[in-house]
N, C-alpha and C positions, 0 to 999 in steps of 0.2 A: 484555462483560455492557449482552445493552440498553441503552442512554440512562437509560431513561424509569426503569427498576428499579432500576440504582444510583443513583439521583436520592431517591427512595425509600426506597433501603436509608442512605442516608445521612440523613436527611430522621426515620429511625427509629433514627439512635443519638444525633444531637442531643436527640429530645423524650425514650432515655435517658434522656438526662443531666438532664433536665431536674425529670423525676423523681427521680432520688436526693435530690434539693431540697428534698425535700418534705418529710421528716422532720426538718431542721436546718432551714430556712432562713434564709439568711444575714443579716448587718445588709441586703447591699447592696436586700434586701428590704421594709424597715420596718420587721416583723412584729416583732420580735424586739423591736426598741427600744422604751426603757419613759420617752425622756428627752428633750427639745425639743432637746438640746444633743447629743444622740445625733444624730436626726434631719438638723438644721443640715449633722452633716456627713456625713452622708451625700449629703444631699441637693449638698453642692461639690466632693460627689465623682466623683456623676454630671451633672452638671455640666459638669467638664471632661470627661466621655467624649462630650458629644457637641458638643462644639465643638473635641475632638479628632477623631472620627468627623467631622464634618466638612473639616479636612481635609486627610486621610487620602482621604475618596475627593475631593475637588476635587484634589488629586494624581496619582490614578491616573487622571487621564480625559485626557493628550492620547497616555498609551501602553496605552487601551481602544480594539483595531481593533474590534471591536462593535460598528454604529451605538446597535442600540438597548439594550444595556449599555452602552452612554457616558451615552446620554439617561436611563438612570434616574438613574442616577448624580448626572448634575444636578443631576435635580430631591433625590437624597439629600439636595446637598448645603445648597439651598435647606434644607427641612424640619429636622435637626440645626438649624440653629440658630434657628432660629425656636425646635423643642426647646427651646433654652438661652436663649432667653429666656420662655418660661416659667418656668423652674427661678429665672432669677436674680432673673424679680419676685417672686415667692413669698420668696425670702432675704431681699427689699431688706425686703418685707412684714414677717420677721420680725424684723426691725434685726438682717442679716450683712451682711455682707460677701459677696459671693458667688465671690467671686474672690483671697479668704484661703483659697488651698490650695496646701497644696506635695503632686504627685501620690505618689502609695505605689512603691515597688518593679518588685511585683506586676504593677501599672496600667498605668506604661512603656515596660516591657518586651512587655507585650500589647500594642502598642500601636505600639510599633518593632516585632515581629514582621508586624503585620498591611500597614505600611506598605513593609517589603520582599520583600515578593511580587509577583512580575511575571507571574504567569497573570493571566486572565481570570477563570480557574473555579477553580483555588485562591485564590484574591483576593475571588471570591464567597461563595467556602463556607467559608472562613473568618471573613467580617466578615460582612457579609450573612446568611448562613441560617441559622450557627451562636451567633456574636458576639449577635449583635441577636434569632435567636429565642430565648438565653436568658433576655438581657435583659426582649426582649418579656412570658414564659412569669414570667418572676417579676409584676413591672406586673402583672400577671393577675390573678394570685393575690395582689397585694397589695390590691389595689381589690374582692378577693370577703371581704378572712378578717373584717373585723367591727374589728378592735382599731384603724386604722392611721389617727391623727386628716383631720378635712378639711381641713389646711390641708398637707397630704401629698395627699392623694386629688386634689385639681383642678386641681391641673396635668396629672397621669396618667394622666389622662380626658383630653383632652387628647391626651395623646402616643398615648397606646393606642388612642385613634380614628383614627390614624394611620399608626403600624403594622401595623393591621389589612388597611388599604384594601391593604399591598404581596399581601398571599395566600400564594400560594405563588412570587414572583418569581424566590430568587433559586435557587430547586429545579429550577423553567420553567427556568433558564438550565445548569445543572447538564446538566439534559433533551435541552437543542437543541447543547451546545459542551459535555459532557464523552465526548465518542464514542470516543474510545483507552481504550485498557488504564495507558499514560504518561500519560494529561490527569487516568483515575477514582483512580488510586496518586497523584498528586502532592495528590488532591483529599481524599482521606484521611488522606491523610497532615497537610494543613495545618486539616482540619476538630480529630485529635484537639492539635495544637497550640495551635489556636484554642482547645478548654476546657479543657487542660495549663493554659493560662494564664489562665485564664478563674477556677477554681477558686481557684491561688494569688492574685492579683486577694481573689477572695474572701476570702481567708480573711488575707490584708493585712490588709482595709479590717473585717475582726472582732477585729481583736486592738490597731488604733490606735485604733475605736469603741470599744471592749469595758476596755480594761487598760491605754490611754493609750503604744502602744506606736508609737514616732520615729524615724526610718532617721534 
């Protein structure tokens, strides 16, 4: 398949997953939350994500041969820790310890799976395109909801602005480098893995926030 058409198909698959969350937004989106205690829990979990993302992008740098992708990931490392700073400051202002948090099983599994990927195209497809694509979609939903308090929205406006500057960069990487049937198959599998593990993480987070489930 032509690599540009392939990249569009992958973007469409991620967009369809995002739309499936519209009917019942997860706790991750902040939309169904009614208490600040719940919002603090979600923000602590999302702070962990920012830090872990920066760590993983950094761990990939040495083994990414494509210099344009390597440069983008280097910038992403700085950005993830900048976002972590926004969330940590917000949590402290609410009187919460930003790092008093134990990652959820689905969350650990998701990031460990990302870290284990070895090829450029599947890495970019699973994490920046699918993983961060879903996360930013839900940030956008949160910002438009009209029900999420200002103290939550304030840091996410800055995060969302950063994410929007990336535009379609992950898809452009696929269009440029996912040029063989074998690479495209690896991308498809990586994206499905990413979406499946993202759903499991969202389920774990819902159960922790709403039911008090601990592992």
